[in-house]
N, C-alpha and C positions, 0 to 999 in steps of 0.2 A: 434115813429117817425122813418122813414127810414133814414139810413145814406147814404151818397153818396160816400163812399170810400170802396171798389174799384168802378170802373165805372159800371154803370147799364144800361142794355138794358131792356126796358119795352115793354111788348108784351100783346096780347090778349089771355088769358088762355082758353077762350071759343072756340078758333079755334085750332083744332088739328094740322093743318099745321104750324101755328104760334108757337105752343108749341114745336113741333119737331125742327123747325128752330132755335128757341131760345136755345134749349138744345144743338144743334150742335155748336152754337157759344159760349156758356158758357165755362168759364175757371176759376175754383175757384181761388180767390185771385187776379184775373186780370179783368175778365169780369163776373159780376154777372147778372143773369136774374131775373126779377120780373114780375109777371102778374100785369097789371094795377088794376085788381080787388082786389089785396091784399094791395094796397096802400091807407091808410085812407085819406090823404090830398094831392090829386093830384096837386092842385094849389100851394102848398108850394114848390113843386119841379119844378114849371114852366110848368106844364102840363095842357092843357085845359080839363076840366072835361067832356064837352059835346062831344068831339071827340077822346077820348083816345082809343077807340076800333077800330078806323079807320086807325091806323098806328103804327109802332114801334117807340119808342122814345129812344134816347141816353142821359143819364144824367151823365156828367162828374163831378168830385168833384168840379171843378172850370170851368167856361166858359159857353158857350151857349148850351142849350138843342138843340138837332138835331132831325129831324123827317124824317120818311120814308126811302128813299134810303140813305140819309145822315147819318141817325142813323145806318143803316146796315154797311155802309162804315166805320164809326168810330169804331164800335164794332169789325169788322174784323181786322182793323189796330191795335187796342188795344190788341186783342187776340194774335197777333204775329204769327211767323212761316209762313207757306205758305198762311195762311189766310190774313196776312198783305198785300201781293201782290194783291190779289183780292180786298181787301178793298181800296187800293191805286188806283187801276184801276177804280173802281166805283166812286171814289172821284175826278178824273181828270176833270178839268173844261170843256174841250171840250166834254167829255163823259157824263157829268151830265144830259143833256136833255134826252139822250138815257137811262141812268140809271133810271131816273124818270119815263119814259114811261114804262120800263120793270117792275118797282116796282108797278105802277098803274095796269098794266095788271095782274101781279101775285095777287095783292090784290083783284082785281075784280073777279078773278077766283079761289081764294084760297080754296073755298069749293070743287072744282074739283081736287085739287092736292093731292098727297099722304098724308094721315093723315087728310085730310079735311072732313068736314061733313056739313050738312045743317046749323049747328050752326055757321059755318064760313062765311056764306053769309053776305056781307055788305048791309046796307039798301040803 
């Protein structure tokens, strides 16, 4: 069973861009990253099994699981340092629709981004 302390960013290991992004956000002891493919029981963590490859997920030790741009925002804030500022900006209420649009655009074209391959294409 996966423990949820420290906080965990779940990503798609089949996507090179996602793997590189998760690696950049990871900070041992503060923000752990786990590919969804390595988690035996996604539903036990509050993750939907049928859509886990379509977005990043943030799993705090307590509280609500976050998805997509909200997951990235929370991970960056938790990581601290300068990342905290970017995460806070992404999470500002008036900017959330823009952040969501940017996340969807990146997700849709992740196969074309650095580290991306055809395996990164979303259905």
